[in-house]
C-alpha positions as CSV (number, residue, x, y, z in Angstrom):
1,X,136.0,-44.3,-6.9
2,X,138.4,-43.4,-4.1
3,X,139.2,-40.0,-2.6
4,X,141.4,-38.2,-0.1
5,X,139.8,-35.7,2.1
6,X,141.7,-33.0,4.0
7,X,140.2,-32.1,7.4
8,X,142.1,-28.8,7.6
9,X,140.8,-27.6,4.2
10,X,137.4,-29.3,4.7
11,X,137.4,-30.6,1.1
12,X,138.4,-33.5,-1.1
13,X,142.0,-33.0,-2.4
14,X,142.4,-36.0,-4.7
15,X,140.2,-38.5,-6.6
16,X,141.1,-41.9,-8.0
17,X,138.9,-43.8,-10.5
18,X,140.4,-47.1,-9.5
19,X,142.5,-48.5,-6.6
20,X,146.1,-47.6,-7.2
21,X,148.1,-48.2,-4.0
22,X,151.2,-46.4,-5.0
23,X,149.4,-43.3,-6.4
24,X,147.3,-43.0,-3.3
25,X,150.3,-43.4,-1.0
26,X,152.2,-40.7,-3.0
27,X,149.4,-38.3,-2.8
28,X,149.0,-38.8,1.0
29,X,152.8,-38.3,1.6
30,X,153.0,-35.3,-0.7
31,X,150.1,-33.5,1.0
32,X,151.2,-34.3,4.6
33,X,154.7,-33.1,3.8
34,X,153.3,-29.8,2.8
35,X,150.8,-29.5,5.7
36,X,152.1,-31.5,8.7
37,X,149.1,-30.5,10.9
38,X,146.5,-32.0,8.6
39,X,144.6,-35.3,8.9
40,X,143.7,-37.1,5.7
41,X,140.7,-39.3,5.4
42,X,141.1,-42.1,2.8
43,X,137.5,-42.8,1.5
44,X,135.8,-45.0,-1.1
45,X,132.3,-44.9,-2.6
46,X,129.8,-47.5,-1.5
47,X,128.8,-49.9,-4.3
48,X,126.1,-48.7,-6.7
49,X,123.7,-51.4,-5.5
50,X,124.0,-50.4,-1.9
51,X,121.4,-48.2,-0.1
52,X,124.3,-46.6,1.8
53,X,125.5,-44.9,-1.4
54,X,123.1,-42.1,-0.7
55,X,124.8,-41.3,2.6
56,X,128.2,-40.4,1.3
57,X,131.5,-42.2,1.3
58,X,133.0,-44.9,3.5
59,X,136.1,-43.8,5.5
60,X,138.7,-46.5,5.1
61,X,141.7,-45.0,7.0
62,X,143.1,-41.9,8.6
63,X,146.6,-40.5,7.9
64,X,148.7,-38.0,9.9
65,X,152.3,-37.0,10.5
66,X,153.5,-38.9,13.6
67,X,154.5,-36.2,16.1
68,X,157.2,-38.4,17.7
69,X,159.3,-39.1,14.5
70,X,157.9,-36.7,11.9
71,X,156.9,-39.5,9.5
72,X,153.7,-39.8,7.5
73,X,151.8,-42.6,9.1
74,X,148.5,-44.4,9.2
75,X,146.6,-43.3,12.3
76,X,145.1,-46.2,14.3
77,X,142.6,-45.3,17.1
78,X,142.0,-47.9,19.8
79,X,139.9,-46.6,22.6
80,X,141.5,-43.4,23.9
81,X,144.9,-44.2,22.4
82,X,146.4,-43.3,19.0
83,X,148.9,-45.5,17.4
84,X,150.9,-44.7,14.2
85,X,152.2,-47.1,11.5
86,X,154.7,-45.4,9.1
87,X,153.9,-45.5,5.4
88,X,157.2,-43.9,4.3
């Protein structure tokens, strides 16, 4: 199972039973167009046979609105720097 978690709302905002790249992308863009200050955590569950499944979900990526060009983007953190890769 995959989910999108809103840091501003402090809750999961969308769930996906299976990986569907386009549906996940649409949900991220839709939410961040409505709340441009939010950060979305894209998460997936650990496999059922993994001990880590008792510790929550694995964060795959972060998404934000790039403040320089106002586009929904994947947020890449390297050291102290933040880079953005547009998904629109």
